[in-house]
C-alpha positions as CSV (number, residue, x, y, z in Angstrom):
1,M,-91.3,110.4,-48.0
2,V,-89.1,107.3,-50.1
3,A,-89.3,107.7,-53.5
4,S,-87.5,106.6,-56.7
5,L,-86.4,108.3,-59.3
6,R,-85.6,106.9,-62.7
7,W,-84.4,108.3,-65.8
8,P,-87.1,110.9,-67.4
9,R,-87.8,110.9,-71.0
10,W,-87.0,113.6,-73.3
11,G,-88.9,116.7,-72.5
12,R,-91.0,114.7,-69.5
13,F,-89.8,117.1,-66.8
14,P,-93.2,118.0,-64.3
15,R,-91.1,120.0,-62.0
16,L,-89.5,122.2,-64.6
17,F,-93.0,123.0,-66.5
18,A,-95.3,122.9,-63.9
19,T,-94.9,125.7,-62.2
20,P,-96.7,129.3,-63.4
21,T,-93.9,131.5,-64.7
22,S,-95.1,133.9,-62.3
23,L,-94.5,131.9,-59.1
24,R,-90.9,130.7,-60.5
25,P,-87.3,132.0,-59.1
26,D,-85.0,134.2,-60.8
27,I,-82.4,132.5,-60.1
28,S,-81.9,128.9,-58.7
29,L,-78.5,127.8,-56.4
30,V,-78.1,123.9,-56.2
31,V,-75.1,122.7,-54.2
32,P,-74.7,118.9,-53.6
33,V,-73.3,118.1,-50.5
34,Y,-71.7,115.0,-49.0
35,N,-70.4,115.1,-45.3
36,E,-70.3,119.1,-45.3
37,R,-71.4,120.0,-42.0
38,E,-68.4,122.0,-41.2
39,T,-68.5,124.5,-43.9
40,L,-72.1,124.5,-45.1
41,E,-73.4,126.5,-43.0
42,E,-71.2,129.1,-43.7
43,V,-71.7,128.4,-47.7
44,Y,-75.5,129.3,-47.0
45,R,-75.0,132.4,-45.1
46,Q,-72.8,133.7,-47.5
47,S,-75.0,132.5,-50.3
48,V,-78.0,134.3,-49.1
49,A,-75.9,137.4,-48.2
50,A,-75.2,137.7,-52.1
51,L,-78.3,136.4,-53.7
52,E,-80.2,139.0,-51.5
53,A,-78.0,141.8,-52.8
54,M,-78.7,141.3,-56.2
55,G,-82.7,142.0,-55.2
56,R,-83.9,139.2,-57.3
57,P,-86.2,136.0,-56.4
58,Y,-84.5,132.9,-55.6
59,E,-83.7,129.7,-54.2
60,I,-81.7,127.3,-52.9
61,I,-81.7,123.7,-53.3
62,I,-79.4,121.7,-51.2
63,V,-79.1,117.9,-52.3
64,D,-77.8,115.6,-49.4
65,D,-75.9,112.6,-50.9
66,G,-76.4,110.3,-47.7
67,S,-74.1,112.2,-45.4
68,S,-73.4,110.6,-41.9
69,D,-71.9,113.7,-39.8
70,G,-75.0,115.4,-39.1
71,T,-75.5,117.5,-42.0
72,W,-79.0,116.4,-43.0
73,E,-80.1,117.8,-39.1
74,L,-78.5,121.3,-40.2
75,I,-80.1,121.2,-43.4
76,E,-83.2,120.6,-41.4
77,R,-83.0,123.5,-39.2
78,L,-81.4,126.1,-42.0
79,H,-84.7,125.1,-44.0
80,A,-87.5,126.0,-40.5
81,E,-85.7,129.0,-40.5
82,D,-85.9,129.8,-44.3
83,A,-88.9,128.9,-46.7
84,Q,-86.6,129.8,-50.1
85,L,-84.2,127.0,-49.1
86,R,-85.5,123.5,-50.5
87,A,-83.7,120.4,-49.6
88,V,-83.3,116.6,-51.0
89,R,-82.2,114.3,-49.2
90,F,-80.6,110.2,-50.8
91,K,-80.9,107.0,-48.9
92,R,-77.9,106.6,-49.3
93,N,-74.2,107.9,-51.1
94,F,-74.7,108.0,-54.9
95,G,-72.3,110.3,-55.5
96,Q,-71.6,114.1,-56.8
97,H,-73.2,113.9,-60.1
98,P,-76.6,112.1,-59.1
99,A,-76.7,114.6,-56.6
100,M,-76.7,117.3,-59.2
101,H,-79.5,115.8,-60.9
102,A,-81.4,115.5,-58.6
103,G,-81.1,119.5,-57.7
104,L,-81.0,120.7,-61.6
105,V,-84.2,118.6,-62.0
106,R,-86.0,120.4,-59.1
107,A,-84.7,124.0,-60.0
108,R,-86.9,126.7,-61.5
109,G,-85.4,129.6,-61.8
110,D,-84.4,131.2,-65.1
111,V,-80.9,130.9,-64.2
112,V,-79.3,127.9,-62.8
113,V,-76.1,128.1,-60.8
114,T,-74.2,125.0,-59.4
115,M,-71.7,125.1,-56.5
116,D,-69.8,122.5,-54.2
117,G,-70.6,122.8,-50.4
118,D,-66.7,123.0,-49.4
119,L,-66.3,126.4,-49.4
120,Q,-63.3,126.5,-52.0
121,N,-65.1,128.5,-54.4
122,S,-66.8,132.0,-52.8
123,P,-70.6,132.4,-52.8
124,S,-69.3,136.2,-53.2
125,D,-69.0,135.2,-57.1
126,L,-72.5,134.5,-57.4
127,P,-73.5,137.9,-59.1
128,N,-70.6,137.5,-61.5
129,L,-71.8,134.2,-63.1
130,I,-75.2,135.2,-62.9
131,T,-74.5,138.4,-65.0
132,A,-72.7,137.1,-67.4
133,V,-75.9,134.5,-68.3
134,D,-78.1,137.9,-68.1
135,A,-75.8,139.0,-70.9
136,G,-76.7,136.4,-73.4
137,A,-74.1,133.0,-72.3
138,D,-75.8,129.9,-72.4
139,V,-73.0,128.9,-70.0
140,A,-71.3,130.9,-67.2
141,S,-67.8,128.5,-66.7
142,G,-66.0,129.1,-63.5
143,R,-62.0,129.8,-63.8
144,R,-60.2,128.8,-60.7
145,H,-57.2,131.4,-61.5
146,S,-55.3,130.9,-58.6
147,R,-56.3,127.4,-57.8
148,E,-55.0,125.9,-54.1
149,D,-54.8,122.5,-55.0
150,A,-51.6,120.3,-54.4
151,W,-50.0,119.0,-57.6
152,G,-51.7,115.4,-57.5
153,R,-54.8,117.3,-58.2
154,T,-53.8,119.8,-60.5
155,L,-51.6,117.3,-63.1
156,P,-54.7,115.1,-63.4
157,S,-57.4,118.0,-64.2
158,R,-55.1,119.3,-66.4
159,V,-54.7,116.1,-68.3
160,I,-58.6,115.8,-68.3
161,N,-59.5,119.2,-69.6
162,I,-57.2,118.7,-72.5
163,M,-59.2,115.5,-73.3
164,L,-62.7,117.5,-72.9
165,R,-61.5,120.4,-74.7
166,R,-60.6,117.9,-78.1
167,F,-63.7,116.1,-77.5
168,T,-66.0,119.1,-76.7
169,K,-64.8,121.7,-79.2
170,A,-65.4,124.2,-76.4
171,D,-62.3,126.8,-75.9
172,I,-62.4,126.7,-72.1
173,T,-59.7,126.1,-69.5
174,D,-61.3,124.5,-66.5
175,F,-63.9,121.8,-67.2
176,G,-63.4,120.4,-63.5
177,C,-64.9,124.0,-61.6
178,A,-68.5,122.8,-60.4
179,F,-69.3,126.3,-59.7
180,N,-71.1,127.8,-62.8
181,A,-74.1,129.5,-64.0
182,Y,-76.6,127.7,-66.9
183,S,-79.7,129.4,-68.6
184,R,-82.5,127.2,-68.6
185,S,-82.3,126.6,-72.2
186,A,-79.6,124.9,-72.3
187,L,-80.0,122.9,-69.4
188,V,-83.4,121.1,-70.4
189,P,-82.1,119.2,-73.4
190,V,-79.3,117.7,-71.8
191,L,-81.0,116.8,-68.0
192,G,-81.8,113.2,-69.0
193,V,-78.3,112.5,-69.5
194,I,-76.8,114.8,-66.3
195,G,-76.0,112.4,-63.5
196,K,-75.7,109.2,-65.7
197,Q,-72.6,110.8,-67.3
198,K,-69.8,112.6,-65.4
199,F,-68.9,116.7,-65.9
200,T,-72.2,118.6,-66.7
201,K,-70.2,121.5,-68.3
202,A,-69.3,119.4,-71.2
203,L,-72.5,118.0,-71.6
204,V,-73.9,121.0,-72.0
205,L,-71.2,122.8,-74.0
206,G,-71.0,119.6,-76.4
207,A,-74.7,120.4,-76.8
208,G,-73.7,123.7,-78.7
209,A,-74.1,126.0,-76.2
210,N,-72.1,128.9,-76.3
211,V,-69.8,129.9,-73.0
212,V,-68.4,132.7,-71.5
213,E,-65.4,132.0,-68.7
214,V,-65.7,134.0,-65.3
215,E,-62.6,133.9,-63.3
216,L,-63.1,132.9,-59.5
217,E,-61.7,133.5,-55.9
218,H,-60.3,129.5,-55.4
219,R,-59.4,128.5,-51.7
220,A,-57.4,125.3,-49.9
221,R,-59.7,122.4,-49.8
222,Q,-60.6,122.2,-45.6
223,G,-59.8,118.5,-44.8
224,R,-59.0,115.9,-47.2
225,S,-60.1,115.8,-51.0
226,R,-61.9,112.9,-51.6
227,Y,-60.7,112.6,-55.5
228,S,-57.8,109.8,-54.6
229,P,-55.1,109.0,-57.7
230,L,-57.4,106.0,-58.5
231,R,-60.6,108.2,-58.6
232,L,-58.5,110.6,-60.9
233,V,-57.7,107.9,-63.2
234,R,-61.2,105.9,-63.4
235,L,-62.7,109.4,-63.9
236,A,-59.9,110.0,-67.2
237,L,-61.6,106.7,-68.2
238,H,-65.4,107.8,-67.7
239,V,-63.9,111.1,-70.4
240,L,-62.7,108.7,-72.4
241,A,-65.5,106.3,-72.7
242,G,-68.3,109.1,-72.6
243,F,-66.5,111.7,-75.0
244,W,-64.6,110.2,-77.4
245,P,-66.5,108.2,-80.4
246,Q,-65.2,105.3,-81.5
247,P,-62.4,105.5,-78.8
248,I,-61.7,101.2,-79.3
249,Q,-61.2,101.7,-82.9
250,W,-58.8,104.3,-82.2
251,A,-56.7,102.8,-79.7
252,G,-56.6,99.7,-82.1
253,V,-55.3,101.4,-84.5
254,I,-52.8,103.5,-82.4
255,I,-51.8,100.0,-80.8
256,G,-51.3,98.2,-84.1
257,M,-48.9,101.5,-85.5
258,L,-47.0,101.1,-82.0
259,C,-46.1,97.2,-81.9
260,G,-45.6,97.2,-85.6
261,L,-43.4,99.9,-85.1
262,L,-41.7,98.3,-82.1
263,A,-41.5,94.8,-83.8
264,F,-39.6,96.2,-87.1
265,A,-37.2,98.6,-84.5
266,T,-36.3,95.2,-82.3
267,G,-35.6,93.1,-85.3
268,I,-33.4,95.3,-87.0
269,W,-31.7,96.2,-83.7
270,A,-31.6,92.5,-83.5
271,T,-29.8,92.0,-86.4
272,V,-27.6,94.8,-86.0
273,V,-26.4,93.5,-82.5
274,W,-25.9,90.1,-83.6
275,G,-23.7,91.0,-86.4
276,V,-21.9,93.9,-84.7
277,R,-21.4,91.7,-81.0
278,G,-22.5,87.9,-82.0
279,D,-24.9,88.1,-79.0
280,F,-28.1,89.5,-78.5
281,P,-29.7,89.8,-75.2
282,G,-33.1,88.4,-76.6
283,F,-34.7,87.7,-73.3
284,L,-34.8,91.2,-72.1
285,Y,-36.0,93.0,-75.0
286,L,-38.8,90.5,-75.7
287,G,-39.7,90.8,-71.7
288,A,-39.8,94.6,-72.1
289,L,-42.0,94.1,-75.4
290,V,-44.6,91.6,-73.8
291,L,-44.6,93.9,-70.7
292,G,-45.4,97.2,-73.0
293,V,-48.1,94.9,-74.6
294,L,-49.7,93.7,-71.4
295,A,-50.1,97.3,-70.0
296,V,-51.8,98.8,-73.0
297,Q,-53.9,95.5,-73.1
298,G,-54.6,96.3,-69.4
299,F,-56.0,99.9,-70.1
300,I,-58.4,98.7,-73.3
301,L,-59.7,96.6,-70.7
302,A,-60.3,98.8,-68.5
303,L,-62.2,101.2,-71.1
304,V,-64.0,98.1,-72.0
305,G,-65.1,97.4,-68.1
306,E,-66.7,101.2,-68.4
307,Y,-68.8,100.2,-71.3
308,L,-70.2,97.1,-69.9
309,G,-70.5,98.7,-66.5
310,R,-73.0,101.3,-68.6
311,I,-74.5,98.5,-70.7
312,Q,-75.4,96.9,-67.1
313,R,-77.0,100.0,-65.9
314,D,-79.4,100.2,-68.8
315,V,-80.4,96.8,-69.1
316,E,-81.1,96.3,-65.3
317,G,-83.0,99.9,-65.3
318,R,-82.0,100.5,-61.9
319,P,-82.7,104.1,-60.3
320,L,-80.1,106.7,-60.5
321,Y,-81.1,107.6,-57.0
322,T,-83.5,107.1,-54.3
323,V,-84.9,110.0,-52.4
324,Q,-85.9,109.6,-48.8
325,T,-86.8,112.8,-47.8
326,E,-87.7,116.1,-49.0
327,L,-88.3,119.5,-47.9
């Protein structure tokens, strides 16, 4: 079966509302995966054990984002053994956030939990997140209290966390943790932008949802991280374009002030050095000034490129993803 899914209009989510309440599970666990054959079965086994221990109806939705290592064959085998496991396979790799969207629009539970399939988070923490939502929180935000990642991952993540706290006004410490639980009522209003925008948790919190943080166990990733320094820089640009109102106007003000101050300071310095030494190294300072301006212009162009890419996607009306198979 081949299907194409475009952005649904506000309020039009047939899978969310067509299922009678008596047939819906209480809990939905959404797991987007990409080439996770080595860890996925253990993630599934541990998740089932944690959910079974709670004694409540549940479902597990695994979204295969175009894996090529045999992940889908493993999912088919697990589905044949467990009717509570549902699965979606993309025709190609579309990215983690479109995969998350595909799982969330199919989730039927009153509590929806999202989790990666790499075993960096422990499925044994599922009851802690679910209990926090049951207690009245719209979002139970996972917080990796002893993060087992290299500084090359943690430092950019800290910068992005600072930016998102500023833009969403949500006082939490870990926006990057994908292991979170949401109430159904908090997710529905933002389903139309999840996937198109990154950072599902930031989108939900930016819409006014209340949040509590839950400390989670965190493990070192098995294998190489897919987030290279270049990808992390692009992620930071996405945050600026997606969550910062009027960024170009602010950037223009800051650039104008900095360039004005630099020009004034350079002029004073040139006058003093010329008067004292009689020889001003003009080319050196001019080169530094030109390089600084070019660096800032490059950043602005990257930001404008992010906006233009979004406009192109909207104008073309391309689907967020295409589904090849659904179990």
